[in-house]
C-alpha positions in Angstrom: 0.0 0.1 0.1 2.6 2.5 0.9 4.6 1.5 -2.3 1.4 2.2 -4.3 1.1 5.7 -2.6 4.6 6.4 -3.0 4.2 5.9 -6.7 1.2 8.0 -7.0 2.9 10.7 -5.4 5.9 10.6 -7.7 3.5 10.6 -10.7 1.5 13.7 -9.2 4.9 15.4 -8.9 6.1 14.9 -12.2 2.8 15.9 -13.9 2.8 19.0 -12.0 6.5 19.8 -12.7 5.8 19.2 -16.6 2.6 21.4 -16.4 4.8 24.2 -14.9 7.3 23.7 -17.5 4.5 24.2 -20.3 3.0 27.2 -18.6 6.3 29.2 -18.3 7.4 31.3 -21.0 11.2 31.4 -21.7 12.7 34.7 -22.2 13.1 35.2 -26.1 16.5 36.8 -26.7 16.9 38.9 -29.7 20.1 39.5 -31.1 21.2 43.2 -30.4 21.8 44.1 -34.0 18.0 42.9 -34.8 16.6 44.6 -31.9 18.3 47.9 -33.0 17.0 47.6 -36.6 14.9 50.7 -37.5 11.3 50.3 -38.8 11.3 51.8 -42.3 7.5 51.7 -42.5 5.5 54.7 -41.3 2.7 53.7 -38.7 0.1 55.7 -40.6 -3.6 54.6 -41.1 -2.7 52.7 -44.1 0.0 50.6 -42.7 -2.0 50.0 -39.7 -5.0 48.9 -41.7 -2.6 46.7 -44.0 -1.2 45.1 -40.7 -4.6 44.3 -39.3 -5.5 42.5 -42.3 -2.2 40.4 -42.3 -2.7 39.9 -38.4 -6.0 38.6 -38.8 -4.9 36.1 -41.5 -1.6 35.1 -40.0 -1.7 35.6 -36.0 -5.4 35.9 -34.9 -6.0 32.3 -34.5 -3.5 31.9 -31.7 -3.3 35.6 -30.5 -6.8 36.3 -30.6 -8.8 39.3 -32.0 -7.4 41.7 -29.4 -4.0 40.3 -29.0 -4.6 38.5 -25.5 -3.2 35.1 -26.5 -6.8 33.8 -26.4 -7.3 32.5 -30.1 -8.9 29.4 -30.8 -5.6 27.9 -31.7 -4.0 28.7 -28.5 -6.0 26.2 -26.7 -4.0 23.3 -28.6 -0.6 24.5 -27.7 1.4 23.5 -24.9 3.1 26.7 -24.5 1.2 30.2 -23.3 0.7 32.6 -26.2 2.0 35.9 -25.3 -0.4 38.9 -24.6 0.4 41.5 -27.4 -2.0 43.9 -25.5 0.1 44.2 -22.4 1.7 47.6 -22.0 4.9 45.6 -21.4 5.1 45.1 -25.3 6.3 48.7 -25.5 9.6 47.7 -23.9 10.4 45.6 -27.1 11.8 47.7 -30.0 10.2 47.4 -33.5 13.2 45.7 -34.4 12.8 42.9 -31.8 9.2 42.5 -32.8 10.3 42.3 -36.4 12.9 39.6 -35.6 10.3 37.5 -33.6 7.8 37.5 -36.5 10.4 36.7 -38.9 12.1 34.0 -37.1 9.4 32.5 -35.1 9.8 30.1 -32.1 8.0 26.9 -31.2 5.1 26.9 -31.3 5.0 30.2 -33.4 5.8 29.7 -37.0 8.4 31.9 -39.0 6.7 34.4 -41.3 8.5 32.9 -44.4 5.4 33.7 -46.5 5.5 37.4 -45.7 7.6 40.1 -47.2 9.5 42.5 -45.0 7.2 45.2 -45.6 4.3 43.0 -44.7 5.9 42.1 -41.4 6.6 45.9 -40.6 3.0 46.5 -41.3 2.2 43.8 -38.6 4.6 45.5 -36.2 2.7 48.6 -36.7 -0.7 47.1 -36.2 0.3 45.2 -33.0 1.6 48.5 -31.4 -2.2 49.5 -31.6 -3.0 46.6 -29.4 -1.2 47.6 -26.3 -1.7 50.9 -24.5 1.2 53.0 -24.7 2.8 53.6 -21.3 2.5 57.1 -20.0 5.6 58.8 -19.6 7.1 59.5 -16.0 6.1 63.3 -16.2 2.5 62.6 -16.6 2.7 60.2 -13.8 4.1 62.9 -11.5 1.6 65.4 -12.5 -1.0 62.8 -11.6 0.5 62.0 -8.4 0.6 65.8 -7.4 -3.0 66.1 -8.4 -4.1 63.1 -6.4 -2.3 65.0 -3.4 -4.1 68.1 -4.1 -1.4 70.4 -5.2 
């Protein structure tokens, strides 16, 4: 009986460890040169519209309509899909986002079927999904207002 309980405990621990491994996202390191790459496509209304069309075709299935990582295809994956609507996305350079779209990483496929320009349009659209962080000056003004100054 003790052996059976011990075996069950080991199995539960291994399953839990495996589940934890699949729910954690490993840091995706982008080469410095790629991260520094400048976006040559102006983020105007046309680019954002083109980017949205491409996003719907290429990315929506996993990333979802608002970029939350809750698309229908995300349920079939062993790894969590990043939330593109998180303000932390602004910590990434356009070059970093372009690199990730271009290269892909399991389970995300590389965008081999898209031109460079199309990938830049997607970067411009994805930028619209996350709120732009407010700069520290605005935060200080808000803090002073809250204090009644």
